[in-house]
N, C-alpha and C positions, 0 to 999 in steps of 0.2 A: 322878528318873532324867533322868541329865546329854545334850543327844542334839545328837548330832557335824555338824557341818556341813552340812546336806546339796547342795555340792557335791563338797567333796574327799572325800567319802563316800564318793560316789555312786560319781568315781572310780577309787575302788578298791577298792570291790562290782563296776565293772564287766567285769572278771575274772574271775569268778564270775560271773557272770552272776546277778548277783539285784540288777540297778539296770536300769532300764528306763528310761526319758528322758520324761519329761513327766511321767507319773504318779506320788501314794506311792506307798512299799512299804516294808511293814517286817522286816527282818532279822534274824537270830539271829546272836550274837556266844556262838557255845562256847570255850568251854578246855578243856580235856585237864586230866589229873593231872601231866603233864609240860612242862606248860603254855604248849604249842604251840595257838593261835589258830585259828579256821572262823569262814568267814560264812554259811549252809543257808538261805533262806526257808520252813526246819519249823523249830520246835522242836528243843532241845537233847533228847539221845537221852540215856542212860541218868545216869550219875552226873554229866557236861559242868558246872560251872558254863555257865548263861547268862544271854546281855547283850538286852535287845529290843532294837529301834535303829532309829527311827522316819521317815525318811527324807522328805522334802520335797523337791517334782518341782521344777525349778529354773524360772525365770522362762518361757515360751513360746517361740520366736524370735519376730516381726514378723514380718507374711509384707512376704511382694519387695512390692516400688514397683513399678507395671505401668508399661509401658515405655509414656513418652510416643509417642499418634500421631502418629502421622505428615499432617498437614494435605495432604490429598489433594483434585486440583479437580476436580470429575465435569464442566465441558464438556468437550468433544468436543476434539479437537485438531486444526483445520486451516489444512494449510499457503499460507499469506500470503501473497504479497511485500511490501516495504515501498513504500507509498502511493512517489510516485513528486513531489517537490514542484515546487508551476506553473515553468514560466520565466521566466524573470523577464519581467518588463514591457517593451515596447518603444514609445521614439515613433508616439501615433498619424500616419500619412505623407499627407502631406503632397494631398490629389486635385483633380483639373479632372472638372472635365464639356463632354463639350465639342459645339458643334455642324456637325454635314457637311456642306460645302459642300453640295456634290449634291443631295444627298435631304430635310434637313432632321436628318436622322433624329440621334436623343445614344449618344454613349458615353463609356467614364471613362478620362483621362490624366493618370499621371504623373507627366509632364511642363508639362503643359499648352501645350503649344511641342511642336505637331505637323508634319513636315514638309510645305513644298506642296508639288503636286499636278499633272499634268498634267489633263482632263474638257471631256467634247465639250460644244461650244459651248452641244446645245440642252437638251440636262440641265442648264443654272446659266441660260435662259431668252434666249441669243443667235442667232446663224441658224446653221438647224438642215438645211436642204438645198444642193445644189450652185448651183437657180438665184437664191437667197434667193442665195447667194456669188454667185453672177454678174452678178446684179440692182446687188451691190453696185459690183461691178468695174466694169461696164460707166461706168457716171459719169464711173472715174475714172482710163483707160483703160489698166485688162489689161487685158490674159489672162484667157478666156478659162476655169473654173477647170475639172481634170480630178483627175484618185483622183491623180494627181502632190505637187497643192496638195492633201492634206485635212488631211494631219499641224500642214503653217504654219496654219492660218486655219480647221479648224475647232474645233482644241483651245484651252483656255486653263490658264494658270493658276492654281488659287485655292488655298485656306487653310481648315481649320477654324478658328470662335471657339473657346475658349475662360474657364473662369469659376470658379475656388477652391471647390470648399468646401467648407462650415462642419462645424467637428467635430460636431455632429451627422447631418445629410448621410453623412460621411465612416464614422459606425459602421453606419449603414445597409447602406454599399455594402460594408465586410466583413461585415461579418453571412450579406449577401446569395451571398456570393464562398469563408464561412466554407459555406453555409449545400453549392452547387451540391459546392466540392470533396471534402467529406462524402459529399454522392453518385457522385461517381465511386472514391470511394477505395473505396464497400461493394460495387461494379459490378468492378474494375479484377484484372486478375488481379494472380499477388506477381510479377513481371519489370516492370510499367508501375509502383506502390507507390510508389519510394521520393520520382518525386521532390511526387508526392502528399502526400507524409508530412511530406515538407524540404516544402510548402506550408503543411501543418497546420499546423507547425509554426511558421511566421509568423510566420500569424494568431492563432493563441493567443497568442500573447508583448503584438499588435500590440492582439487584440480584451479584453485585461487592460488601456489606457485608458478602456473602453467598458467597459466595469464584466462585465467578458466576456464567452464563445459567446452 
């Protein structure tokens, strides 16, 4: 018995409710006495001519492809500000260690030429009293010293002595300045911080040549 193509026959029989997609099914073509044809799922009644048709199940449609997985990060989102670049390096400054003429104590100078100043004679090891001053002047015919003469006879102009520091000594001084500035900054009120922050930035740039703070 010839077999109708599965797909067209199924399409033709859908209206009659005789084709269920996805399953093989047997239907019957019934032809009446006047040549009218009908299709049904059970054998034809009476004297109608009957033709049995076996419909093949259409191929199953492939399952839809799964949606591509969207990669999600499990790392927690942290709102972090971008790291600021380090300040440009500044040349190591020239520093000088100076010795005070009055007491021999040392300090750091940026010029190496501190201005001179006046110091009492007693501090620098010269005449220390009015009596000594009188003894020194009595042999020269000068008048006996008094309070008005003190500015002229009891002070002398002195000058501190300085020497240039080497690179390693300079870096040590800069690091000490950095530590002291950071200590002051940690204790300063907000209104007092701007000059300390400016000093911090300057020291950081200078210390780039020393390998950092």
